[in-house]
C-alpha positions, 0 to 999 in steps of 0.5 A: 500499499503506497502511503498519500502524497502531500504537497508541502508547498500548498500545506504550507500556504494553507497554514500561513495564510491562516496565521500570518495576521495572528497575534498569537506567538505560539502560532509562529512558534508552532509553525516554526517548530513544525513547518513543512519541508521547504517552508516558504515563510520561515523568515517572515515567521521568525519576524513576526514571532520576535515583533510579538515577543517584544510587544509582550515585554514592553 
């Protein structure tokens, strides 16, 4: 039995669409921890996480 194949780029786009405007740093932590292969938004997620963490610290 063959395992189903998934389009990691499509999954990455879908996840990013859901979290990109989030105000929850944990959304970006989860993305960075569990990113699909060849994730396209790593830099953006890290920047957003830093921004949100800085806002929480202020």
